[in-house]
C-alpha positions in Angstrom: 0.0 0.0 0.0 2.9 2.3 0.7 4.2 1.9 -2.8 1.0 3.2 -4.3 1.0 6.3 -2.1 4.5 7.3 -3.3 3.5 6.5 -6.9 0.4 8.7 -6.7 2.2 11.5 -4.9 5.0 11.4 -7.5 2.5 11.5 -10.3 0.7 14.5 -8.8 3.9 16.4 -8.2 5.2 15.5 -11.7 1.9 16.7 -13.2 2.1 20.0 -11.2 5.7 20.6 -12.3 4.9 19.8 -15.9 1.9 22.1 -16.1 3.6 25.0 -14.5 6.8 24.7 -16.7 5.3 26.6 -19.6 4.2 29.6 -17.5 7.7 30.9 -16.8 8.4 34.3 -18.5 12.0 35.2 -19.4 12.4 38.9 -18.6 15.9 39.0 -20.1 14.5 39.0 -23.6 14.6 42.2 -25.5 11.3 43.6 -26.7 10.8 43.1 -30.4 11.9 45.9 -32.7 9.5 47.8 -34.8 9.4 46.5 -38.4 11.0 49.6 -39.9 14.1 49.2 -37.6 14.7 45.5 -38.4 16.8 45.1 -41.5 16.1 41.4 -42.0 12.4 41.7 -41.5 12.3 44.6 -44.1 14.1 42.5 -46.7 12.0 39.4 -46.3 8.7 41.1 -46.0 9.4 43.4 -49.0 10.5 40.3 -51.0 7.2 38.5 -50.3 5.2 41.6 -51.3 7.1 42.0 -54.6 7.0 38.3 -55.5 3.2 38.3 -55.1 3.0 40.6 -58.1 5.6 38.9 -60.4 4.8 36.5 -63.3 7.7 34.3 -62.3 8.4 34.8 -58.6 11.4 32.5 -58.7 13.2 34.9 -61.0 13.4 37.6 -58.3 17.0 38.8 -57.6 17.6 41.5 -55.1 19.9 44.3 -56.2 19.7 46.8 -53.3 17.5 48.2 -50.6 17.9 51.8 -49.7 17.8 52.8 -46.9 18.2 49.5 -45.1 16.0 50.6 -42.3 13.3 53.3 -42.2 9.7 53.9 -42.9 10.0 54.5 -46.7 12.1 52.0 -48.5 13.2 51.6 -52.2 13.9 48.1 -53.5 15.8 47.6 -56.7 15.5 44.1 -58.2 15.7 42.0 -61.4 12.9 39.7 -62.5 11.8 38.0 -65.7 9.3 39.8 -67.9 6.6 38.2 -70.0 9.0 37.6 -72.9 11.6 35.7 -70.8 14.1 38.6 -70.6 15.1 40.3 -67.3 14.1 43.8 -66.3 15.6 45.9 -63.5 12.6 47.2 -61.5 12.1 49.5 -58.6 9.5 49.0 -55.8 8.7 51.5 -53.1 7.3 50.1 -49.8 6.2 51.8 -46.7 6.2 50.3 -43.2 5.3 51.1 -39.7 5.8 49.2 -36.5 3.9 46.1 -37.7 2.8 46.3 -41.3 4.4 46.9 -44.7 2.6 48.1 -47.9 3.7 48.1 -51.5 3.2 51.7 -52.8 4.6 51.3 -56.3 6.2 48.6 -58.4 7.7 49.7 -61.8 
């Protein structure tokens, strides 16, 4: 009978520890940066927006992003046109803390 008590007590303690393990908050993490200050997020988000409007999204080749951070960004890239040739294009995107919008794509 004593063995069952220890087994049940161990199970209850284990369940308590397991359920409370996910509630710990790490206060040492930095708060997330706004989108317009994160160089990597700007590049990947702008790339996704531009690729949505291309005939051949796999042909996208980044040339440059200026400025690398900020609220109004110009992206120069190469992509295939409808005849199979490559064009150099310019896209202008705007971003705030959480969202990015494609303003023009020429």
